[in-house]
N, C-alpha and C positions, 0 to 999 in steps of 0.2 A: 076227100073233103079237103080242100087247102088250108094251109095254117093260117092261123089269125096273125096279120101283120104284127099286132104287138107280142105275139109270141114270137116270133121271127127276131126282133128285134132286141128283147128281153135275150132269147139264145146268145144272138150276136154281142152283146152287153156283156153277156157271163164269160164267154169265149174270151173276147179282150181281156176282161180285167183279170182271168186266169193268165193270160198270156204275159201282161204286163205285170204280174205277179211275181213270173219265173225270171225276171231278171236280176240278177246277182245283186244282192246287198248285204252290206256288213256292218253292223252297229256293236258299239261299247259304251257301256255305262260303268261309270266307277264312282262312287259317291265319295269315298275316301279321297280321290286325288281331283276331285270336280270335273270328271270327263263324262261328256254325254254326246258323242259323236255318230253320225250314220253317212255312207257311201254308197250310190247306185252306180252301178258298172253296165256298159253296152257301148258297141260299135255305131256308127252311123248305116244308116240302111244302103245309102249310096256309095259310101267309100269304107270299107273292112278295116282299111289302115287308119281311120280316124276315130277316137275318143269321144264318145258322149257320156259324161258324168252328171251325177247330182250328189250336191252336199248339205249335211243339215248339221249342226251344232250349236251349243250354248258356251259361249265365253263371258262368264260373270264379270260385270262391271267392265266389258270390254277387254279383259285381259286374255293374254294367252295365244298360241297358233295351233295349229293342226296340218300335219301333213300326211297325204297317201302317195306311195312311189312304187311305180313298177319295176319290181326286182325282189331278190331275195337277200339283197343286203343293202346297206346305205350307200356301200361303194359301187358307183355307177348307176345307180336308180333315177329314173325320172321321175322328179319330183311334182306333186301339185299342191301348194301350199296355199291355207285359208287362215286369213286374221281379219278383223274388223278395221273397216277403213276409220279416215277420221273423222266423218260425221255419225258413226256408230249407228247408221239405219242399213248396212249392207258388208259386204266382203270383199277384201282385194285379194285377189287371186294372182299367183305368180308360177311360173315351170320352171324349176332349178333342178340342177345335178350336182355333184362331187365326186372326188376320187379320194379313197382311202375312208379316214373319220373326221373329214374338215367340214367345218361349216358349208352347206349346199349356196352355190351361187348361182345368179340367172341362168338359165340353159338359151341356146340359139332357137331352141322350140318355141320359146315364149312369144315370137311373132306369131306363131301359127294358133294361138290361142283365141277362142272367141268366148267372152261372158255372156251369154244370152240372158241371165236373170240372177238378182240378189236383192235380198231384201232381209228386214227382222221383223219377225211373225208377233205377233200380240201376245204369244207365251213365252217370249224370251229366245227362240231359236234363230240364229242365220243360217240363209239358205242360199245357196249359188247351184247354177245350172250351165256348164261349160262344153265346148267342144276344141278339140284338139286336133285339127288338122293333120294327117299321116304321121303321127305320135307312134303307131305301133310299129313294132320289128315286123319284117317279113315271116319269120316263123311264127310269132304270135297269132299270124290272121290265120294259119291253120290250124288252131286251137283255141277252145273256149276256155282252156283252164290257164290261167295266168298265175304267178308269183308276185303278190304285194306286199310291203310293210308299211305300216303307219305308225306315226309317232306325234306327240303332242308335248305342250309345254302350258302349264296353266298358270303361271306366276311372271310370266315376261309382258312388260306395257307395250303395247304394238300402236292399235288407234292409228294408223297412216295408210293413205293410198299408195305409198311408195314401195313399186314392185321388188325393191331389193333392199329392202329392210334388213338389217342384221338380225341376227336370230341367234338365242341362247340356247343351251343344250335341252334337248327333251329331258322331261320327266316322266314319261311312258312311252313303250313302244310294244309292238308285238307282230305276227306275219300271217299273212291271208293267201289263201287257195281262192283266187278270184274266179269267176264264170263272166265271160265277156262277151255276152251276146248281141245280136243285131238289134237296134231299136225299132224296127218296121212294125213291131206289133203296138208302137205311140200312134202310130198314123197321124203325125204331125204335131201331135199334143207335145206339151212340156214334159219333161223328167222330172219327176220330184221324188224323194226318199218317201215311204209308206208311212200313212199315220200311225199304225202300231208297233213303227220302231223297232222291228224284229230282223234278225240276220237270217238268211236261206244260204250263207256260204259260208264255209268254216274259217276259224283261227287257229293257227297251227302254235296252240298253248304248248307251254314249256320248252320252245326250240331254244330260244335266248332269255334275256333275262328281265321281260315285263313281269312275270310271274312270282319270281323272286322279290318278294318286298323288301323295300329299302332297309338297312340296317338300322338306321337312325329309328324309323317307325318300330321296327322291332325291340329296338332297344328302349324306347319310349315305354311301349308294352310290358316290356318284362320287368322295368323299374317299377311301374305302378303295380303289377299284379304280386312283386315280390315285397313290396311294402305294406299294400292293403290287406291281402291275403295270409302273410308269414309275419312280418317283423312287427307291425302295430301289435297284431293280438299277441304275441310274444311278450312284448314289454307291458300291455294291460294285464295279461294273465299272472305276469310276475310281480307286479305291484298290488296285484288282488290277495295274492299268495300270503302276504304278510310276513315272508322270510328273512333271514338274517341277511342275504344277499338281493333281496327283490330290489330294493332302492337303487343299486348299482347296476342291477340288469336293466333298471327301468329308464335312469338317464344315460345309458349306453347304447341301450337299442334304439328308443327314440328318437334321440337327434339324427342317428346315422337314417332311420326310415325316412324322416324328414328332407332330410339332405339329398335322397334317394327320389322321393317326390317332385322336390323342386327342379332337380336337374330333369327328370322326366317331363314335367311342365316346359321347360324352356324348350327341349327338343320337339315337343308335340307341338307349340306354336311355331318355331322357326320351320319345320318341315310340312306341317298341315296347309299353309297358306291362309289360315283365318286371319291373319292381320294384313292382308293383301286382298283376298277377294271376298265375296259375298258367298260363303258357305251353303251348302243345303242344310235344312233343318236339323238333322240328327249331329251334324258334324258341329253346326253352331252351338248345340244345346251340350255335347259333350265339352266344347271348348269352355263354355260358360261355365258348367259345373266344376271342370277344372280350375278356373281362375277362382272361384269362390271356396273350394276345398283349399286352395293354396294360402289363399289370403286366411282364412281361418286358422290354418295351421299356424301361420305366425301369430296370429292372436293368442292361440293355446301357449305357445312358448312364452310370451310376455306373462301371461297369467301365472303358470308353472314358476316362472323363475321371481314373480312378486311374492308368491304364496311362500316359497324357499326361504325368501329373505326375512320376510315373518315369523315364519316356523323357527329360525336360527335363534331368535330371539325370545320368542313366547312358549315355544314348544306346544302351541297351539293350533288347530285347524283354523283356518280362514275363508273367507268368502270367496277369495280367489283360486283356491284348491274346489270349491263347489263348482263353478263356471269352467274352471281348467277341466274338470270331469263330462261336464256336460256338453260342452265344445269338442271334447274330444272323441266324443259318442257320434257327434254330427258328422265329424270329419271322416270317420272311419266308414260309418255308414253310406255318406255320400261318395267316397272313395270307391267303395264294392260296387256301388250302381255304376260309377263312371267307367270302372274296369269293364264290367259287362256290356254299357253303350258302346265302348272303343272296340269290345270284339264282334260287336253286331255291324258296326259301320266298316271295320276293315275288310269284308268281303272275304274273310279268311277260308281257305278250301277245306280247313281240318272242321268238319262240322260237329266233331265231338268235344273239342275245345270248350265251347260255351256250356255245356251239359258238365265236364269235369270241372269247370271254376264255378258254377251254381254250387254241385255238390258239395265242393270243398269249403266254400263259404258260408253255405250250412252249417256244417260238420265244425267248422273253426268257432262260429257263433253261438252252436249250440253246446259246445264244449266251453266256452268262455262265460256264459250264462248259468249253465250246470253248476262251476266252479266259484263263480260269485255268488250263487244259491246257497251253495256250503260254506262258504264264509263266513256270509250272515248268519246262516243258523248258529255256527261256531261260535260267533260273536255275541249272538243271544243267550247260549249257555254259559258262554265266560261272565257275560254281563249278570247273570242271575245268580251265579254263585258268589260272585263279589257283593251283591246288596246281599243274599243271607250272611255272608260271612260278616259283611257291615252291620246287619241287625243283631248278630248274635254277640259282636264286638259293644256294640251299646249297652245290650241288656247286661251283659258282664261288668261294664263299665257303670251301670246304675246300681247293679248290686253291691259293688265294693265300695261305692260312694256312700249305698244306705250304710252300711257295716261301719263307715268311719264316723257316721253320725251318731251311732249307738255308743 
């Protein structure tokens, strides 16, 4: 019995999809740096010396550029650069190369580049399909495996159709072991990045500096974690204990912690690109919470200073002290939450860090609450003793006054 035409067509479609999916593709997503890029690799079926490539990536507000280069280092690599054009409706693509670690310049091979399609999709992805005629080396044509490197800058304002536009230093990069197979499985159809945006070829993680997080970002995290989980609790616990040196510890530790937070906020703003890009939701939330906490810190300083000025004259509690405490609680609670959010969006490879921070935070706050509860209980006992003494003294005084009247 002959197979039904529909079944044969379905089988052919499935085989074609399987072969199409086998073409090499690498994608990278980094929410912290605002990177969301994919590249599809193949060679043309009629000429194995030619590249047939597809690119897809996001450039928030039209900022930044991305490059994919054939080679194991920047020196001598043949680079395909992608950045938004002046109309922001597609990409400008240029072929560049360099020697050493200098900015790449337009390559003679740029004349062999054909831009088959480019556009901006409804979900914000810039796409491009290109062919570079006779751009593969002879030894690369004998093997499907090739060494590539990608780099990206998410801050530079490009938005130009100039193929020789100057580039600022990249902010991220990594190495790729690419598989370049013939595009004959396309049967003349366009080459596009798959909708699932998944990688089927490896990135050589850890070979060089991409995965070593920026020193500034690490400093930002260390300052915030140290301030909200260590320094501020020390200052709060010190003043709650009511000891002889409590006030001295409080006014020494808290300003230092505040200085660390403000410095960390400055580092975070300058390094995250939040002032230049439209960032992802969690990064935007992290920045907004950080700015609110920083503003409340300044308000708390004013409240504390005003209370102290009045207290020196009256030796009495003030409304400024009450709000100084309340704002302080909001600041520390918001800071701890933002620390956890920062660890979440940092894509840290140390999965144990969030758990450790959560446990540490719970331990610090549990200790703080228990100590405050103990102090309040102690104050109540002392107040009862004072009231009892006052009542006894009043009775004695009344008794003496009665004897005098006699």
